[in-house]
C-alpha positions in Angstrom: 55.5 123.5 -140.6 54.5 125.9 -137.8 55.6 125.1 -134.3 53.8 126.9 -131.5 55.9 125.7 -128.6 59.7 125.4 -128.6 62.8 125.9 -126.5 65.8 127.5 -128.0 69.4 126.9 -126.8 72.9 127.2 -128.1 75.8 124.7 -127.8 79.3 125.1 -129.3 78.0 128.2 -131.1 75.2 126.2 -132.8 71.6 127.5 -132.5 69.3 124.6 -131.6 65.5 124.2 -131.0 63.8 121.5 -129.0 60.3 120.8 -130.5 57.8 118.0 -130.8 56.4 116.8 -134.2 53.8 114.4 -135.2 55.1 111.3 -137.0 53.0 112.1 -140.1 54.6 115.6 -140.4 58.1 114.2 -140.0 57.5 111.6 -142.7 56.3 114.3 -145.1 59.3 116.6 -144.4 62.5 114.7 -143.9 65.5 113.6 -145.8 68.8 111.8 -145.0 72.2 112.8 -146.3 72.9 109.3 -147.7 76.3 108.6 -149.4 76.2 107.7 -153.1 79.5 107.4 -155.0 78.0 109.2 -158.0 75.0 111.2 -156.9 76.1 112.3 -153.4 79.8 111.6 -152.7 79.7 114.0 -149.7 76.9 112.2 -147.9 77.8 110.7 -144.6 75.1 108.2 -143.8 74.3 104.7 -145.2 71.0 103.7 -146.6 68.6 102.5 -143.9 69.0 98.8 -143.1 65.7 97.0 -144.0 65.9 94.3 -141.3 66.4 97.0 -138.7 63.5 99.3 -139.6 61.2 96.3 -140.3 61.8 95.0 -136.8 61.0 98.5 -135.5 57.8 98.5 -137.6 56.8 95.1 -136.2 57.1 96.6 -132.7 54.9 99.5 -133.7 52.2 97.3 -135.2 52.1 94.9 -132.3 52.1 97.2 -129.3 49.3 99.3 -127.9 51.7 101.7 -126.1 54.6 102.9 -128.1 57.3 104.5 -125.9 60.1 106.4 -127.6 61.5 109.1 -125.3 64.9 109.6 -127.1 64.9 112.6 -129.3 65.3 112.6 -133.1 68.3 114.8 -134.0 67.8 116.9 -137.2 69.4 119.8 -139.0 68.2 122.6 -141.2 69.8 125.5 -143.0 69.5 129.0 -141.4 67.2 130.2 -144.2 64.7 127.4 -143.4 64.0 128.8 -139.9 61.8 131.8 -139.2 60.7 132.9 -135.7 57.7 135.3 -135.7 56.8 138.0 -133.2 54.1 135.7 -131.8 56.9 133.4 -130.7 56.2 130.7 -133.2 58.8 128.7 -135.2 58.3 128.1 -138.9 60.3 125.4 -140.6 60.4 125.5 -144.4 61.6 122.6 -146.5 63.0 119.3 -145.4 64.6 118.4 -142.1 67.9 116.5 -142.5 67.8 113.6 -140.0 71.2 113.2 -138.3 70.1 110.5 -135.8 66.8 108.5 -135.9 66.4 107.6 -139.5 65.5 104.0 -138.6 62.8 105.0 -136.2 61.3 107.3 -138.8 61.6 104.6 -141.5 60.1 102.1 -139.1 57.0 104.3 -138.7 56.8 104.9 -142.5 57.0 101.1 -143.2 54.5 100.2 -140.4 52.0 102.7 -141.7 52.3 101.5 -145.2 52.1 97.8 -144.1 49.1 98.5 -141.9 47.3 100.1 -144.8 47.9 97.0 -146.9 46.7 94.7 -144.2 43.5 96.8 -143.8 41.2 95.0 -141.3 41.3 96.5 -137.8 44.4 98.5 -138.6 42.8 102.0 -139.1 43.0 102.9 -135.5 46.6 101.7 -135.2 47.7 103.7 -138.3 46.0 106.8 -136.9 47.8 106.4 -133.6 51.2 106.0 -135.4 50.6 109.0 -137.6 49.6 111.2 -134.6 52.3 109.9 -132.3 54.5 112.8 -131.1 58.3 112.5 -131.2 60.8 114.9 -129.4 63.1 116.5 -132.0 66.3 118.5 -131.4 66.9 120.7 -134.5 70.3 122.2 -135.2 70.7 125.3 -137.4 73.5 124.2 -139.7 74.1 125.4 -143.3 74.8 122.3 -145.4 76.5 124.4 -148.1 79.1 125.7 -145.6 82.0 123.1 -145.2 82.8 124.3 -141.7 79.2 124.1 -140.6 78.5 120.8 -142.2 81.5 119.5 -140.3 79.6 120.1 -137.1 76.7 118.0 -138.4 79.1 115.1 -139.3 80.9 115.3 -136.0 77.5 115.2 -134.2 76.6 112.1 -136.1 79.9 110.5 -135.2 79.7 111.4 -131.5 76.1 110.2 -131.2 76.7 106.9 -132.9 80.2 106.0 -131.7 79.4 106.2 -128.0 77.2 103.4 -126.8 75.6 102.5 -130.1 76.7 99.9 -132.6 76.2 102.1 -135.7 78.9 102.4 -138.3 80.6 105.8 -138.4 83.3 104.8 -140.9 81.9 106.8 -143.8 81.3 109.9 -141.7 84.9 109.7 -140.4 86.3 109.6 -144.0 84.1 112.6 -145.0 85.2 114.5 -141.8 88.8 114.0 -142.9 88.1 115.4 -146.4 86.4 118.4 -144.7 89.4 119.0 -142.4 91.5 119.5 -145.6 89.5 122.5 -146.6 90.3 124.5 -143.4 93.3 124.4 -141.2 91.5 125.4 -138.0 91.6 121.8 -136.9 95.4 122.3 -136.3 94.5 124.3 -133.2 92.5 121.4 -131.7 94.7 118.5 -130.6 91.9 115.9 -130.8 90.9 117.0 -134.3 94.6 117.0 -135.4 95.0 113.4 -134.0 91.8 112.3 -135.8 93.1 113.8 -139.1 96.5 112.0 -138.9 94.9 108.7 -137.8 92.4 108.8 -140.8 95.1 109.8 -143.3 97.3 106.9 -142.1 94.6 104.3 -142.0 93.4 105.2 -145.5 96.9 105.1 -146.9 97.7 101.7 -145.2 94.6 100.0 -146.6 95.2 101.3 -150.1 98.8 100.2 -150.2 99.4 96.8 -151.8 102.7 96.5 -149.9 101.0 96.8 -146.5 99.7 94.0 -144.3 96.6 96.2 -144.0 95.9 96.2 -147.7 92.1 96.1 -148.1 91.7 95.3 -144.4 90.3 98.6 -143.0 86.7 99.5 -143.8 86.0 103.2 -144.5 83.1 103.2 -147.0 79.9 101.1 -147.4 81.4 99.4 -150.5 84.3 98.0 -148.4 82.8 94.5 -147.8 84.5 91.7 -145.9 87.2 93.8 -144.2 88.5 92.9 -140.8 88.4 96.2 -138.8 86.6 99.5 -139.0 88.5 102.8 -139.6 86.9 104.0 -136.3 88.4 101.2 -134.3 91.8 101.3 -136.1 92.0 105.1 -135.6 91.4 104.9 -131.9 94.3 102.4 -131.5 96.7 105.0 -133.2 95.8 108.0 -131.0 98.2 107.3 -128.1 101.0 106.8 -130.7 100.1 110.0 -132.6 100.3 112.0 -129.5 104.0 111.3 -129.4 104.4 112.3 -133.0 102.7 115.6 -132.4 104.7 116.4 -129.3 108.0 115.7 -131.1 107.2 117.5 -134.3 104.1 119.8 -134.0 102.7 120.5 -137.4 101.6 124.0 -138.4 100.0 123.4 -141.8 98.4 120.6 -144.0 101.7 119.9 -145.7 103.4 119.0 -142.4 100.4 116.9 -141.3 100.8 114.9 -144.5 104.5 114.4 -143.7 103.7 113.2 -140.2 101.1 110.9 -141.5 103.6 109.3 -143.9 106.1 108.9 -141.1 103.5 107.2 -139.0 102.4 105.0 -141.9 106.0 103.8 -142.4 106.4 103.2 -138.6 103.2 101.2 -138.4 104.1 99.2 -141.5 107.5 98.3 -140.1 105.8 97.3 -136.8 103.4 95.0 -138.5 106.0 93.3 -140.6 107.7 92.4 -137.3 104.4 91.2 -135.9 103.9 89.1 -139.0 107.4 87.5 -138.6 106.7 86.7 -134.9 103.3 85.1 -135.5 103.1 84.2 -139.3 100.3 81.7 -139.0 97.9 84.4 -137.8 98.0 85.8 -141.4 97.3 84.2 -144.8 100.0 82.8 -147.0 99.7 85.9 -149.1 100.4 88.1 -146.1 96.8 89.4 -145.7 94.4 89.3 -142.8 93.0 86.0 -141.5 89.6 86.3 -139.9 90.2 83.1 -137.9 92.6 85.1 -135.7 92.1 88.2 -133.5 95.5 89.7 -134.2 94.2 92.3 -136.8 90.9 92.8 -135.0 90.3 95.2 -132.2 91.8 93.0 -129.6 95.1 92.5 -131.3 95.5 96.0 -132.9 94.8 97.9 -129.7 96.9 95.6 -127.4 99.9 95.6 -129.8 99.7 99.4 -130.4 99.6 99.9 -126.6 102.8 97.9 -126.4 104.3 100.0 -129.2 103.2 103.2 -127.4 104.9 102.0 -124.2 108.2 101.5 -126.2 107.9 105.1 -127.5 107.3 106.4 -123.9 110.3 104.4 -122.6 112.7 105.7 -125.3 111.5 109.3 -125.0 112.2 109.1 -121.2 115.7 107.7 -121.8 116.5 110.6 -124.2 114.5 113.3 -122.4 117.5 115.5 -122.0 118.7 115.1 -125.6 117.3 116.9 -128.7 116.9 113.6 -130.6 115.1 113.9 -134.0 111.8 111.9 -134.5 113.5 109.4 -136.8 116.0 108.4 -134.1 113.3 108.0 -131.5 111.2 105.8 -133.9 114.2 103.6 -134.7 115.1 103.0 -131.1 111.4 102.5 -130.2 111.0 99.9 -132.9 114.1 98.0 -131.6 112.6 98.0 -128.1 109.2 96.8 -129.5 110.9 94.1 -131.5 112.7 92.8 -128.4 109.3 92.7 -126.6 107.9 90.5 -129.4 110.9 88.2 -129.3 110.7 87.7 -125.5 106.9 87.4 -125.4 105.5 83.9 -124.5 102.4 84.5 -126.6 101.8 81.8 -129.2 99.9 81.9 -132.4 97.0 79.9 -131.0 96.5 82.5 -128.3 95.4 84.9 -131.1 92.9 82.5 -132.6 89.2 83.4 -132.6 87.9 81.6 -129.5 91.4 81.5 -128.1 93.0 82.9 -125.0 92.5 86.6 -125.8 88.9 86.3 -127.1 86.4 88.2 -125.0 88.9 90.9 -124.1 87.2 93.3 -126.5 87.1 96.5 -124.4 89.5 99.2 -123.2 90.3 97.3 -120.0 90.5 94.1 -122.0 93.0 95.6 -124.4 95.2 96.6 -121.5 95.0 93.1 -120.0 96.2 91.6 -123.3 99.0 94.2 -123.4 100.0 93.1 -119.9 100.0 89.5 -121.0 102.2 90.3 -124.0 104.7 92.0 -121.7 104.6 89.7 -118.7 103.4 86.3 -119.9 100.3 86.4 -117.7 97.1 88.4 -117.1 97.2 91.0 -114.2 96.0 89.8 -110.8 
């Protein structure tokens, strides 16, 4: 494809190009890095959802004025891009769609369906084929783990802020890519993400854990109660304490911290189970009739746990206490909070007292209730 007009820019050391493309050209020249356990285990996206793209196609077929101002986000390898002396941009090969696969699939499905319907559809099909879409193209080599990591992170950032798109698979892949390069150790946010993902994956694989097969991190994890994205976010304030107390300097030390955190979270949830046993099944697994292991409960209870950690660290601020001692004292404090709490099992039920508090401010209100027996004024 030859592009005569484009704008080049750079963000985070990534070359990017803002262009417009006809739908017919995108359909001929796109691919999606879809996860397949056997064929493409390093893919980070799920297959397009038929109900989603068919609804989009229905909109295209039944409106005379399609309006899609949001840009498609794509990626290509460096050797696929050529800029000529005449200031034209040549794109060779397929564009990997990072964000927008359902819009493209919607056009593809609508054009195919319109052709089958035939009568009075020729003009609509032509309009769809010649519809122009804004595209932001990132120059990223898929074969380079460090560069592909930028593509995966872009997908996570786009789809975890304001959209209800699952990023669980991409988060798991990002964690595998972190293992190949220790540069993430220099970035506190990336380090926290790595420890959170390691811990969540280990918890959901352990048959001795109350989180066994409870956390979703691949498309095949059906019927689980919480996403790895949501679970990870609940751990981040706690992980911050771990990093401050024992800063890791290599992958081996990250693994040690992750194991320490896993043990701490396991012990915490055993105490939670003993306090509200009816919120779980008879076999000590998650019960979807209760919110305690959903976002509301997990975030609120982990916020209470983080407060216990903060309290104990402040009490021993002048002492050089090892991590193990801090965790032991923090658990004792957390356990006392559970015992004194007036919250009953029915409060955790779906549709119960805490339902509807499914936001950052809501989590803090439930935390306040756990500590004070009432919601904040």
